[in-house]
PARO-852365 format. One record per residue (C-alpha): residue number from 1; residue in three letters; chain; y, z, x. Coordinates in nm, 4 decimals. Each point is the difference from the previous one (the first is absolute). Layout:
PARO-852365
<node NUM; "ALA"; "A"; <Y; Z; X>>
...
//
This chain:
PARO-852365
<node 1; "UNK"; "A"; <2.1037; -3.6757; -3.8774>>
<node 2; "UNK"; "A"; <-0.1809; 0.2162; 0.2547>>
<node 3; "UNK"; "A"; <-0.0963; -0.1904; 0.3126>>
<node 4; "UNK"; "A"; <-0.3679; 0.0654; 0.0834>>
<node 5; "UNK"; "A"; <-0.0799; 0.0916; 0.3583>>
<node 6; "UNK"; "A"; <-0.1037; -0.3008; 0.2074>>
<node 7; "UNK"; "A"; <-0.3637; -0.0694; 0.0719>>
<node 8; "UNK"; "A"; <-0.1129; -0.1219; 0.3414>>
<node 9; "UNK"; "A"; <-0.3448; -0.1588; 0.0083>>
<node 10; "UNK"; "A"; <-0.1387; -0.0728; 0.3468>>
<node 11; "UNK"; "A"; <-0.2080; -0.3172; -0.0010>>
<node 12; "UNK"; "A"; <-0.3364; 0.0293; 0.1707>>
<node 13; "UNK"; "A"; <0.0111; -0.3757; 0.0566>>
<node 14; "UNK"; "A"; <0.1923; 0.0936; 0.3164>>
<node 15; "UNK"; "A"; <-0.2421; 0.2785; 0.0962>>
<node 16; "UNK"; "A"; <-0.2891; -0.0139; 0.2454>>
<node 17; "UNK"; "A"; <-0.2927; -0.1061; -0.2185>>
<node 18; "UNK"; "A"; <-0.2449; 0.1525; 0.2467>>
<node 19; "UNK"; "A"; <0.1552; 0.3415; -0.0652>>
<node 20; "UNK"; "A"; <0.1034; -0.0192; -0.3623>>
<node 21; "UNK"; "A"; <-0.0807; 0.3580; -0.0958>>
<node 22; "UNK"; "A"; <0.1985; 0.1306; 0.2980>>
<node 23; "UNK"; "A"; <0.2869; -0.2369; -0.0763>>
<node 24; "UNK"; "A"; <0.0142; 0.1262; -0.3576>>
<node 25; "UNK"; "A"; <0.0067; 0.3606; 0.1187>>
<node 26; "UNK"; "A"; <0.2843; -0.0868; 0.2391>>
<node 27; "UNK"; "A"; <0.2344; -0.0631; -0.2931>>
<node 28; "UNK"; "A"; <-0.1432; 0.2616; -0.2342>>
<node 29; "UNK"; "A"; <0.2679; 0.2634; 0.0730>>
<node 30; "UNK"; "A"; <0.2803; -0.2336; -0.1069>>
<node 31; "UNK"; "A"; <-0.1172; -0.2951; -0.2115>>
<node 32; "UNK"; "A"; <0.0577; -0.0090; -0.3754>>
<node 33; "UNK"; "A"; <-0.2507; -0.2781; -0.0619>>
<node 34; "UNK"; "A"; <-0.2416; -0.1931; 0.2217>>
<node 35; "UNK"; "A"; <0.0394; -0.3740; -0.0455>>
<node 36; "UNK"; "A"; <-0.3285; -0.1891; 0.0083>>
<node 37; "UNK"; "A"; <0.0215; -0.3795; 0.0249>>
<node 38; "UNK"; "A"; <-0.3052; -0.1751; -0.1416>>
<node 39; "UNK"; "A"; <-0.0068; -0.3712; 0.0883>>
<node 40; "UNK"; "A"; <-0.2832; -0.2332; -0.0977>>
<node 41; "UNK"; "A"; <0.0494; -0.3198; 0.2060>>
<node 42; "UNK"; "A"; <0.0570; -0.1857; -0.3300>>
<node 43; "UNK"; "A"; <0.3243; 0.1151; -0.1583>>
<node 44; "UNK"; "A"; <0.1360; 0.0460; 0.3525>>
<node 45; "UNK"; "A"; <-0.1413; -0.1439; 0.3246>>
<node 46; "UNK"; "A"; <-0.0939; 0.3314; 0.1588>>
<node 47; "UNK"; "A"; <-0.2999; 0.2237; -0.0612>>
<node 48; "UNK"; "A"; <0.0394; 0.3767; 0.0346>>
<node 49; "UNK"; "A"; <-0.1865; 0.2829; -0.1676>>
<node 50; "UNK"; "A"; <-0.1544; 0.0601; -0.3394>>
<node 51; "UNK"; "A"; <-0.1366; 0.2589; -0.2355>>
<node 52; "UNK"; "A"; <-0.2589; 0.1625; 0.2335>>
<node 53; "UNK"; "A"; <0.2687; 0.0842; 0.2571>>
<node 54; "UNK"; "A"; <0.2287; 0.1394; -0.2683>>
<node 55; "UNK"; "A"; <-0.2835; 0.2153; -0.1317>>
<node 56; "UNK"; "A"; <-0.0738; 0.1301; 0.3500>>
<node 57; "UNK"; "A"; <0.3646; 0.0779; 0.0778>>
<node 58; "UNK"; "A"; <0.0474; 0.1723; -0.3331>>
<node 59; "UNK"; "A"; <-0.2451; 0.2643; 0.1201>>
<node 60; "UNK"; "A"; <0.2037; 0.0899; 0.3103>>
<node 61; "UNK"; "A"; <0.3546; 0.0449; -0.1325>>
<node 62; "UNK"; "A"; <0.1994; 0.1313; -0.2934>>
<node 63; "UNK"; "A"; <0.2821; -0.2559; 0.0388>>
<node 64; "UNK"; "A"; <0.0360; -0.2074; -0.3186>>
<node 65; "UNK"; "A"; <-0.1225; -0.3549; 0.0574>>
<node 66; "UNK"; "A"; <0.2381; -0.2848; -0.0803>>
<node 67; "UNK"; "A"; <-0.2396; -0.2949; -0.0136>>
<node 68; "UNK"; "A"; <0.1565; -0.3456; 0.0223>>
<node 69; "UNK"; "A"; <-0.2419; -0.2695; -0.1127>>
<node 70; "UNK"; "A"; <0.0782; -0.3402; 0.1498>>
<node 71; "UNK"; "A"; <-0.3052; -0.1546; -0.1630>>
<node 72; "UNK"; "A"; <-0.1037; -0.2578; -0.2553>>
<node 73; "UNK"; "A"; <-0.1499; 0.1259; -0.3264>>
<node 74; "UNK"; "A"; <0.1510; 0.3497; 0.0069>>
<node 75; "UNK"; "A"; <-0.1205; 0.0508; -0.3585>>
<node 76; "UNK"; "A"; <-0.3537; 0.0162; 0.1404>>
<node 77; "UNK"; "A"; <0.0642; 0.2207; 0.3009>>
<node 78; "UNK"; "A"; <0.3040; 0.2197; -0.0619>>
<node 79; "UNK"; "A"; <-0.1620; 0.2596; -0.2303>>
<node 80; "UNK"; "A"; <-0.2516; 0.0819; 0.2732>>
<node 81; "UNK"; "A"; <0.2807; 0.1246; 0.2219>>
<node 82; "UNK"; "A"; <0.1259; 0.2204; -0.2806>>
<node 83; "UNK"; "A"; <-0.3531; 0.1366; -0.0440>>
<node 84; "UNK"; "A"; <-0.0102; 0.0667; 0.3766>>
<node 85; "UNK"; "A"; <0.2959; 0.2353; -0.0328>>
<node 86; "UNK"; "A"; <0.2980; -0.2196; 0.0829>>
<node 87; "UNK"; "A"; <0.3232; 0.1514; -0.1271>>
<node 88; "UNK"; "A"; <0.1748; -0.3339; -0.0472>>
<node 89; "UNK"; "A"; <-0.1628; -0.3444; -0.0206>>
<node 90; "UNK"; "A"; <0.2309; -0.2983; 0.0348>>
<node 91; "UNK"; "A"; <-0.1042; -0.3590; -0.0612>>
<node 92; "UNK"; "A"; <0.1930; -0.3248; 0.0305>>
<node 93; "UNK"; "A"; <0.1640; -0.1638; -0.2988>>
<node 94; "UNK"; "A"; <-0.0912; -0.3373; 0.1499>>
<node 95; "UNK"; "A"; <-0.3721; 0.0836; -0.0167>>
<node 96; "UNK"; "A"; <-0.0233; 0.1307; -0.3561>>
<node 97; "UNK"; "A"; <0.0429; -0.1804; -0.3314>>
<node 98; "UNK"; "A"; <0.0345; 0.3207; -0.2054>>
<node 99; "UNK"; "A"; <0.1712; 0.2683; 0.2121>>
<node 100; "UNK"; "A"; <0.0608; 0.2348; -0.2917>>
<node 101; "UNK"; "A"; <-0.3680; 0.0097; -0.0957>>
<node 102; "UNK"; "A"; <-0.1013; 0.0829; 0.3563>>
<node 103; "UNK"; "A"; <0.2692; 0.2686; 0.0195>>
<node 104; "UNK"; "A"; <-0.1546; 0.1612; -0.3072>>
<node 105; "UNK"; "A"; <-0.3443; -0.0128; 0.1606>>
<node 106; "UNK"; "A"; <0.1289; 0.1683; 0.3147>>
<node 107; "UNK"; "A"; <0.1741; 0.2745; -0.1918>>
<node 108; "UNK"; "A"; <-0.3158; 0.0552; -0.2072>>
<node 109; "UNK"; "A"; <-0.1925; 0.0380; 0.3258>>
<node 110; "UNK"; "A"; <0.2392; 0.2734; 0.1122>>
<node 111; "UNK"; "A"; <0.2284; -0.1875; 0.2405>>
<node 112; "UNK"; "A"; <0.3627; -0.1015; -0.0060>>
<node 113; "UNK"; "A"; <0.0498; -0.3730; -0.0498>>
<node 114; "UNK"; "A"; <0.2087; -0.2121; 0.2339>>
<node 115; "UNK"; "A"; <0.1202; -0.3588; -0.0201>>
<node 116; "UNK"; "A"; <0.0727; -0.1895; 0.3229>>
<node 117; "UNK"; "A"; <0.2382; -0.2946; 0.0321>>
<node 118; "UNK"; "A"; <-0.0421; -0.2246; 0.3043>>
<node 119; "UNK"; "A"; <0.2797; -0.1490; 0.2082>>
<node 120; "UNK"; "A"; <0.0301; -0.3326; -0.1832>>
<node 121; "UNK"; "A"; <-0.0527; 0.1286; -0.3559>>
<node 122; "UNK"; "A"; <0.3037; 0.0483; -0.2254>>
<node 123; "UNK"; "A"; <0.0180; 0.3497; -0.1427>>
<node 124; "UNK"; "A"; <0.1721; -0.0813; -0.3286>>
<node 125; "UNK"; "A"; <-0.3123; -0.1062; -0.1962>>
<node 126; "UNK"; "A"; <-0.1568; 0.3399; 0.0673>>
<node 127; "UNK"; "A"; <0.2858; 0.2370; -0.0754>>
<node 128; "UNK"; "A"; <-0.0982; 0.0394; -0.3647>>
<node 129; "UNK"; "A"; <-0.3507; 0.1094; 0.1047>>
<node 130; "UNK"; "A"; <0.1229; 0.2971; 0.2020>>
<node 131; "UNK"; "A"; <-0.0405; 0.2645; -0.2742>>
<node 132; "UNK"; "A"; <-0.3769; -0.0535; 0.0399>>
<node 133; "UNK"; "A"; <0.0117; 0.0886; 0.3707>>
<node 134; "UNK"; "A"; <0.0636; 0.2998; 0.2214>>
<node 135; "UNK"; "A"; <0.0871; -0.1915; 0.3172>>
<node 136; "UNK"; "A"; <0.1646; -0.3322; 0.0757>>
<node 137; "UNK"; "A"; <-0.0775; -0.1179; 0.3531>>
<node 138; "UNK"; "A"; <0.2430; -0.2593; 0.1304>>
<node 139; "UNK"; "A"; <-0.1084; -0.1779; 0.3144>>
<node 140; "UNK"; "A"; <0.2751; -0.0293; 0.2609>>
<node 141; "UNK"; "A"; <-0.2231; -0.2380; 0.1972>>
<node 142; "UNK"; "A"; <-0.2736; -0.2484; -0.0914>>
<node 143; "UNK"; "A"; <-0.3114; 0.1882; -0.1093>>
<node 144; "UNK"; "A"; <-0.3014; -0.0153; 0.2277>>
<node 145; "UNK"; "A"; <0.1145; 0.0862; 0.3514>>
<node 146; "UNK"; "A"; <0.1230; 0.3158; 0.1666>>
<node 147; "UNK"; "A"; <0.2825; 0.0112; 0.2516>>
<node 148; "UNK"; "A"; <0.2272; -0.2584; -0.1644>>
<node 149; "UNK"; "A"; <0.3786; 0.0101; 0.0156>>
<node 150; "UNK"; "A"; <0.1813; 0.1582; -0.2938>>
<node 151; "UNK"; "A"; <0.1737; -0.2557; -0.2261>>
<node 152; "UNK"; "A"; <0.3210; 0.1605; -0.1325>>
<node 153; "UNK"; "A"; <0.0618; -0.2740; -0.2571>>
<node 154; "UNK"; "A"; <-0.3020; 0.1284; -0.1940>>
<node 155; "UNK"; "A"; <0.1923; 0.3174; -0.0764>>
<node 156; "UNK"; "A"; <0.1667; -0.1968; -0.2798>>
<node 157; "UNK"; "A"; <-0.3285; 0.0500; -0.1875>>
<node 158; "UNK"; "A"; <0.0217; 0.3726; 0.0637>>
<node 159; "UNK"; "A"; <0.3538; 0.0086; -0.1375>>
<node 160; "UNK"; "A"; <-0.1043; -0.1925; -0.3111>>
<node 161; "UNK"; "A"; <-0.2934; 0.2334; -0.0559>>
<node 162; "UNK"; "A"; <0.2153; 0.3091; 0.0501>>
<node 163; "UNK"; "A"; <0.2531; -0.1215; -0.2559>>
<node 164; "UNK"; "A"; <-0.2783; -0.0638; -0.2495>>
<node 165; "UNK"; "A"; <-0.1730; 0.3328; 0.0625>>
<node 166; "UNK"; "A"; <0.3213; 0.1986; -0.0283>>
<node 167; "UNK"; "A"; <0.1241; -0.1800; -0.3097>>
<node 168; "UNK"; "A"; <-0.3320; 0.0590; -0.1738>>
<node 169; "UNK"; "A"; <-0.0383; 0.3568; 0.1320>>
<node 170; "UNK"; "A"; <-0.3469; -0.0869; 0.1264>>
<node 171; "UNK"; "A"; <-0.2111; 0.2352; 0.2098>>
<node 172; "UNK"; "A"; <-0.0991; -0.2420; 0.2706>>
<node 173; "UNK"; "A"; <-0.0189; 0.0072; 0.3772>>
<node 174; "UNK"; "A"; <0.1515; -0.3038; 0.1709>>
<node 175; "UNK"; "A"; <-0.1943; -0.0450; 0.3222>>
<node 176; "UNK"; "A"; <0.0742; -0.2367; 0.2871>>
<node 177; "UNK"; "A"; <-0.2534; -0.1271; 0.2497>>
<node 178; "UNK"; "A"; <0.0637; -0.2030; 0.3113>>
<node 179; "UNK"; "A"; <0.1982; 0.0628; 0.3157>>
<node 180; "UNK"; "A"; <0.1110; 0.3469; -0.1069>>
<node 181; "UNK"; "A"; <0.1204; 0.1966; 0.3021>>
<node 182; "UNK"; "A"; <0.2892; 0.2185; 0.1111>>
<node 183; "UNK"; "A"; <0.2343; -0.2992; 0.0100>>
<node 184; "UNK"; "A"; <-0.0896; -0.1343; -0.3480>>
<node 185; "UNK"; "A"; <-0.0975; 0.2910; -0.2246>>
<node 186; "UNK"; "A"; <0.3601; 0.0940; -0.0803>>
<node 187; "UNK"; "A"; <0.0722; -0.3532; -0.1237>>
<node 188; "UNK"; "A"; <-0.3023; 0.0124; -0.2267>>
<node 189; "UNK"; "A"; <0.0894; 0.3460; -0.1300>>
<node 190; "UNK"; "A"; <0.3610; -0.0991; -0.0669>>
<node 191; "UNK"; "A"; <-0.1268; -0.3000; -0.1980>>
<node 192; "UNK"; "A"; <-0.1944; 0.2304; -0.2298>>
<node 193; "UNK"; "A"; <-0.3449; 0.0507; 0.1508>>
<node 194; "UNK"; "A"; <-0.1421; 0.3521; -0.0028>>
<node 195; "UNK"; "A"; <-0.3437; -0.0533; 0.1561>>
<node 196; "UNK"; "A"; <-0.0487; -0.1551; 0.3427>>
<node 197; "UNK"; "A"; <-0.3064; -0.1397; 0.1739>>
<node 198; "UNK"; "A"; <0.0209; 0.0275; 0.3778>>
<node 199; "UNK"; "A"; <-0.2684; -0.1193; 0.2369>>
<node 200; "UNK"; "A"; <0.1009; -0.0731; 0.3575>>
<node 201; "UNK"; "A"; <0.3020; 0.2308; -0.0281>>
<node 202; "UNK"; "A"; <-0.2396; 0.2905; -0.0548>>
<node 203; "UNK"; "A"; <-0.3153; -0.0877; 0.1891>>
<node 204; "UNK"; "A"; <0.1876; -0.1546; 0.2900>>
<node 205; "UNK"; "A"; <0.1834; 0.3299; 0.0581>>
<node 206; "UNK"; "A"; <-0.1080; 0.2699; 0.2433>>
<node 207; "UNK"; "A"; <0.0051; 0.2527; -0.2848>>
<node 208; "UNK"; "A"; <-0.0902; -0.1720; -0.3293>>
<node 209; "UNK"; "A"; <0.0737; 0.3051; -0.2151>>
<node 210; "UNK"; "A"; <0.3452; 0.0411; 0.1516>>
<node 211; "UNK"; "A"; <0.0639; -0.3713; -0.0561>>
<node 212; "UNK"; "A"; <-0.0755; 0.0515; -0.3699>>
<node 213; "UNK"; "A"; <0.2436; 0.2922; -0.0172>>
<node 214; "UNK"; "A"; <0.2723; -0.2018; 0.1693>>
<node 215; "UNK"; "A"; <-0.0460; -0.2914; -0.2391>>
<node 216; "UNK"; "A"; <0.0127; 0.2319; -0.2992>>
<node 217; "UNK"; "A"; <0.3227; 0.1549; 0.1254>>
<node 218; "UNK"; "A"; <0.1609; -0.3409; 0.0408>>
<node 219; "UNK"; "A"; <-0.1085; -0.1012; -0.3497>>
<node 220; "UNK"; "A"; <0.1291; 0.3223; -0.1519>>
<node 221; "UNK"; "A"; <0.3384; -0.0509; 0.1611>>
<node 222; "UNK"; "A"; <0.0311; -0.3527; -0.1360>>
<node 223; "UNK"; "A"; <-0.1271; 0.0913; -0.3480>>
<node 224; "UNK"; "A"; <0.2396; 0.2892; -0.0430>>
<node 225; "UNK"; "A"; <0.2949; -0.1614; 0.1739>>
<node 226; "UNK"; "A"; <0.0225; 0.2902; 0.2433>>
//
């Protein structure tokens, strides 16, 4: 099976919110996706940004938006992000009673559909749903806060998902989010992830675009066994 090239998605949760357009442009030369964390102060304790900000940012960059909805009632809100031009819209399994139906709605609205699994949620009940999705986002921290320490034991979920995807020959990105940096991305890639959300590791660097390139190179090396 051909190994797809890794995707690195800088998370604007770690960017300077007073300069969001400039922060997006800083990674534009290198980023594959732009990860946008939407938190509602209900599903998770924090409150971040919503649809108006996504609509405004969509007008200033061509980077595909990878929108991660950490919200209650995603069935109500998720299609709006697809309509706003998001490339991929991911919602949490824990917040949705019919993930497959919402995935269909997102695809009908023109977006890829992603399913997110939080730190304490077993992955096994959701493996059979994966043919309905384009992305599986596995949290390697507890959803809701940036800057947390990477939890390597959660890579067991990545390994389980990779086995299932490969055995079923599914076309699915396995994305990891939480604590991804130069010292952790190779572990995640070796476990079977092929898309990587990086916040502080990118926006805390002197050259965010170069940080993205470095992370991608590390992931490529681990994915190909070079």
